[in-house]
C-alpha positions as CSV (number, residue, x, y, z in Angstrom):
1,M,-35.5,-83.4,-15.8
2,S,-32.3,-83.1,-13.7
3,L,-31.4,-79.9,-12.0
4,G,-28.2,-81.0,-10.3
5,F,-29.6,-81.0,-6.7
6,A,-28.1,-83.2,-4.0
7,S,-31.0,-85.7,-4.3
8,D,-32.2,-85.1,-7.8
9,A,-35.0,-87.7,-7.9
10,E,-36.7,-86.5,-4.8
11,V,-36.4,-82.8,-5.5
12,T,-37.4,-83.2,-9.1
13,A,-40.5,-85.1,-8.0
14,S,-41.3,-82.4,-5.5
15,I,-40.9,-79.7,-8.1
16,G,-43.3,-81.5,-10.4
17,R,-45.9,-81.8,-7.6
18,A,-45.5,-78.1,-6.8
19,I,-46.0,-77.1,-10.5
20,D,-49.1,-79.2,-10.6
21,A,-50.4,-77.5,-7.4
22,L,-49.6,-74.0,-8.7
23,A,-50.7,-74.5,-12.4
24,G,-53.3,-71.9,-13.5
25,R,-53.3,-70.1,-10.2
26,R,-52.4,-66.5,-9.3
27,V,-49.5,-66.8,-6.8
28,A,-48.3,-64.7,-3.9
29,I,-44.7,-65.2,-2.9
30,L,-43.1,-64.8,0.6
31,T,-39.3,-64.7,0.7
32,G,-36.8,-64.9,3.5
33,A,-33.0,-64.7,3.8
34,G,-32.4,-67.9,1.9
35,V,-33.4,-66.2,-1.3
36,S,-30.4,-63.9,-1.0
37,T,-27.7,-66.4,0.0
38,D,-26.7,-66.8,-3.7
39,S,-26.1,-63.1,-3.7
40,G,-23.5,-63.5,-1.0
41,I,-25.7,-62.4,1.9
42,P,-25.8,-65.0,4.7
43,D,-29.1,-66.1,6.3
44,Y,-29.8,-66.4,10.0
45,R,-30.4,-70.0,10.6
46,G,-29.3,-72.1,7.6
47,E,-26.4,-74.5,7.6
48,G,-23.2,-72.6,8.1
49,A,-24.9,-69.4,9.2
50,P,-22.8,-67.4,11.6
51,V,-23.8,-67.4,15.3
52,R,-25.0,-63.9,16.0
53,T,-27.0,-62.0,18.6
54,P,-28.5,-59.0,16.8
55,M,-29.1,-55.9,18.8
56,T,-32.6,-55.4,19.9
57,F,-34.5,-52.1,19.6
58,Q,-34.6,-51.8,23.4
59,Q,-30.8,-52.1,23.5
60,F,-30.4,-49.6,20.7
61,L,-32.5,-47.0,22.6
62,A,-31.0,-47.8,26.0
63,S,-27.5,-46.2,25.6
64,E,-25.2,-44.1,23.4
65,D,-22.6,-46.8,23.7
66,A,-25.0,-49.4,22.2
67,R,-25.9,-47.0,19.3
68,R,-22.2,-46.4,18.7
69,R,-21.5,-50.1,18.5
70,Y,-24.5,-50.6,16.2
71,W,-23.5,-47.8,13.8
72,V,-19.9,-48.9,13.5
73,G,-20.9,-52.4,12.7
74,S,-23.7,-51.3,10.4
75,H,-21.5,-48.9,8.4
76,L,-18.6,-51.4,8.1
77,G,-21.0,-53.9,6.5
78,W,-23.0,-51.4,4.4
79,R,-20.6,-51.2,1.4
80,T,-20.4,-54.9,1.0
81,F,-24.1,-55.3,1.6
82,A,-25.1,-52.6,-0.9
83,A,-22.8,-54.1,-3.6
84,A,-24.7,-57.4,-3.6
85,E,-26.4,-58.2,-6.9
86,P,-29.8,-59.9,-7.5
87,N,-29.5,-63.7,-8.3
88,A,-31.5,-66.1,-10.4
89,G,-34.1,-66.5,-7.7
90,H,-34.8,-62.8,-7.6
91,A,-34.9,-62.7,-11.4
92,A,-37.4,-65.6,-11.5
93,I,-39.7,-63.9,-9.1
94,A,-39.7,-60.8,-11.2
95,A,-40.4,-62.9,-14.3
96,L,-43.4,-64.6,-12.6
97,E,-44.8,-61.1,-11.9
98,R,-44.3,-60.0,-15.5
99,A,-46.0,-63.1,-16.8
100,G,-49.1,-62.3,-14.7
101,I,-48.6,-65.4,-12.5
102,S,-47.5,-63.6,-9.3
103,G,-49.4,-60.7,-7.9
104,G,-46.3,-59.6,-6.0
105,V,-43.8,-60.6,-3.4
106,V,-43.7,-60.1,0.4
107,T,-40.2,-60.2,1.7
108,Q,-38.6,-60.5,5.1
109,N,-35.4,-59.2,3.6
110,V,-34.0,-55.7,3.9
111,D,-31.6,-55.9,1.0
112,G,-33.8,-54.4,-1.7
113,L,-32.7,-57.1,-4.2
114,H,-36.3,-57.8,-5.3
115,I,-36.8,-54.2,-6.5
116,R,-33.4,-54.2,-8.2
117,A,-34.3,-57.4,-10.0
118,G,-37.4,-55.8,-11.5
119,S,-40.2,-56.8,-9.2
120,S,-42.7,-53.9,-9.1
121,R,-45.0,-54.9,-6.2
122,V,-42.8,-55.6,-3.2
123,V,-44.0,-55.5,0.4
124,E,-40.8,-55.1,2.5
125,L,-42.2,-56.5,5.8
126,H,-39.1,-55.6,7.8
127,G,-38.2,-52.4,6.1
128,T,-35.1,-51.6,4.0
129,M,-31.5,-50.7,4.6
130,R,-31.8,-48.2,1.7
131,R,-33.3,-45.6,4.1
132,V,-32.5,-44.1,7.5
133,V,-35.2,-42.5,9.7
134,C,-35.1,-40.1,12.6
135,L,-36.9,-41.4,15.6
136,H,-37.8,-37.9,16.8
137,C,-39.0,-35.9,13.8
138,G,-39.6,-38.7,11.2
139,Q,-37.2,-37.3,8.6
140,V,-36.0,-39.9,6.1
141,F,-32.5,-40.0,4.6
142,D,-31.0,-42.0,1.8
143,R,-28.5,-44.5,3.3
144,R,-25.9,-43.6,0.7
145,D,-25.9,-40.0,1.8
146,L,-25.6,-41.0,5.4
147,A,-22.8,-43.4,4.7
148,A,-20.9,-40.5,3.0
149,R,-21.5,-38.3,6.1
150,V,-20.3,-41.1,8.5
151,E,-17.1,-41.5,6.5
152,A,-16.5,-37.7,6.4
153,E,-17.0,-37.4,10.2
154,N,-15.0,-40.5,11.0
155,P,-12.1,-40.5,8.4
156,W,-10.1,-43.0,10.4
157,L,-12.9,-45.6,9.9
158,Q,-11.8,-47.9,7.1
159,T,-14.1,-50.5,5.5
160,P,-12.0,-53.7,5.1
161,D,-12.1,-55.5,1.7
162,E,-13.8,-58.5,3.3
163,V,-16.0,-58.4,6.4
164,P,-18.0,-61.2,8.1
165,L,-21.3,-59.8,6.9
166,G,-24.5,-60.4,8.7
167,P,-28.0,-60.8,7.1
168,D,-28.9,-57.2,7.8
169,G,-25.7,-55.8,6.4
170,D,-23.9,-55.5,9.7
171,V,-20.6,-56.8,11.1
172,A,-19.2,-57.3,14.6
173,P,-16.8,-54.3,15.0
174,A,-13.5,-54.8,16.7
175,S,-13.4,-51.3,18.1
176,V,-15.9,-48.4,18.4
177,S,-13.7,-45.9,20.2
178,G,-14.0,-42.3,19.0
179,F,-16.8,-43.0,16.5
180,R,-19.1,-40.0,16.0
181,I,-22.7,-41.3,15.9
182,P,-24.7,-39.7,13.0
183,A,-27.6,-37.5,14.2
184,C,-30.6,-36.1,12.3
185,T,-29.6,-32.9,10.5
186,V,-33.1,-31.5,10.9
187,C,-33.7,-31.9,14.6
188,G,-30.5,-33.5,16.0
189,G,-32.5,-36.6,17.0
190,T,-31.6,-40.3,17.0
191,L,-31.3,-42.0,13.6
192,K,-31.8,-45.7,12.9
193,P,-32.0,-47.7,9.6
194,D,-35.6,-48.0,8.4
195,V,-35.8,-51.6,9.4
196,V,-37.7,-53.6,12.0
197,F,-35.2,-54.4,14.8
198,F,-35.6,-57.5,17.0
199,G,-38.0,-56.4,19.7
200,E,-40.0,-54.2,17.3
201,F,-43.3,-55.0,15.6
202,V,-44.0,-55.0,11.9
203,P,-46.1,-51.8,11.2
204,V,-49.8,-52.7,11.1
205,E,-50.4,-51.0,7.7
206,R,-47.5,-52.9,6.1
207,F,-48.7,-56.3,7.4
208,R,-52.2,-55.5,6.1
209,E,-50.7,-54.8,2.7
210,A,-49.0,-58.3,2.8
211,E,-52.3,-59.9,3.9
212,Q,-54.1,-58.2,1.0
213,L,-51.6,-59.6,-1.4
214,V,-52.1,-63.1,-0.1
215,H,-55.9,-62.6,0.0
216,A,-55.9,-61.6,-3.7
217,S,-54.0,-64.8,-4.7
218,E,-54.9,-68.4,-5.2
219,A,-51.7,-70.0,-3.9
220,L,-48.7,-69.1,-1.7
221,V,-45.1,-69.9,-2.4
222,V,-42.7,-69.5,0.5
223,A,-39.0,-69.3,-0.6
224,G,-35.9,-69.3,1.6
225,S,-37.6,-68.8,5.0
226,S,-37.7,-71.0,8.0
227,L,-40.8,-69.1,9.1
228,V,-39.5,-68.6,12.6
229,V,-40.5,-64.9,12.6
230,N,-44.2,-64.6,13.4
231,S,-45.1,-62.3,10.5
232,G,-44.3,-65.1,8.1
233,I,-46.1,-67.9,9.8
234,R,-49.2,-65.7,10.1
235,L,-49.3,-65.2,6.4
236,V,-49.0,-69.0,5.9
237,E,-51.9,-69.4,8.3
238,R,-54.0,-66.9,6.3
239,A,-53.4,-69.0,3.2
240,R,-54.1,-72.3,4.9
241,R,-57.4,-71.0,6.3
242,R,-58.5,-70.2,2.8
243,R,-57.4,-73.7,1.7
244,L,-54.9,-72.3,-0.7
245,P,-52.0,-74.5,-1.9
246,V,-48.9,-73.6,0.0
247,V,-45.5,-74.5,-1.6
248,I,-42.4,-74.2,0.6
249,V,-38.9,-74.1,-0.9
250,N,-36.2,-74.1,1.8
251,R,-33.1,-76.0,2.7
252,G,-34.0,-77.6,6.1
253,Q,-37.1,-77.6,8.2
254,T,-39.5,-74.7,8.6
255,R,-42.3,-74.1,11.1
256,A,-44.9,-74.8,8.5
257,D,-43.7,-78.0,6.8
258,A,-46.7,-79.9,8.2
259,R,-49.1,-77.3,6.6
260,A,-47.5,-77.3,3.2
261,T,-49.1,-78.8,0.2
262,V,-45.6,-79.5,-1.2
263,K,-42.2,-78.9,0.6
264,I,-39.1,-78.8,-1.6
265,D,-35.9,-79.2,0.4
266,A,-33.5,-77.4,-1.9
267,G,-32.0,-74.0,-2.7
268,T,-34.3,-71.3,-4.0
269,S,-32.6,-70.0,-7.1
270,D,-32.9,-73.2,-9.3
271,V,-36.4,-74.1,-8.1
272,L,-37.8,-70.6,-8.6
273,A,-36.2,-70.5,-12.1
274,E,-37.9,-73.8,-12.9
275,F,-41.3,-72.3,-11.7
276,A,-40.7,-69.3,-14.0
277,R,-40.0,-71.6,-16.9
278,A,-42.9,-74.0,-16.5
279,L,-45.8,-72.0,-15.0
280,P,-46.4,-69.5,-17.8
281,A,-47.3,-72.3,-20.2
282,L,-49.9,-73.6,-17.8
283,M,-51.8,-70.4,-17.4
284,P,-55.3,-70.4,-18.9
285,V,-55.6,-68.5,-22.2
């Protein structure tokens, strides 16, 4: 079996060991930004990732100027971000769920690509860019509707054909002068995308749902995450304490390499597709 990886023999052997470890088990899957790089969305820390200092929640709340900078950059990146399509890795994860091998996917991504690929049980740990929420009254808006309003209120704002997109669908704006910040149409309050900013905590009930998914499984696959964010490493620790096999698929090191049953240093799309091909035949009848 040759999958065309940089070091075929080592990666192929690792895939074989991972399939042996996962065979016949119900699997939970945890994904990070590396799963979406083949869809054209860059990750945070992988090789070639742009250097960026994302706005924290505290900065967003602190001043109108900060919110203006955020919304200009977020809007300029939105169209490109929203046009991204699921890749073979997303499709493989959905296929594993349909085959009864995966009980669902927990994702640190906010791009919605797992849902668009056909996964039905998706825990979006860090929220989604599909929605915008009012911090005052809690009203939720569709991001597409808000984008249309932003453009109507700022007709001078043009989205370039190509933008240096960030993992959360934002860009570094050149100018924010004159931009009208969108406000809640219900109460006039402050709007933000329904995502967990740096400096915020994952909602307790959402993390509990992720824990339940891992608890109901017999193995954990981590795909495309360096596990720097605490919510991810906590789920790995839950699996490790239950002595579940943990398979990590990621280019480069992660915080949990020493805890992994098998670590595959490769891109996620081809490896996940191989899991989706091999594992159904190994499920007990």
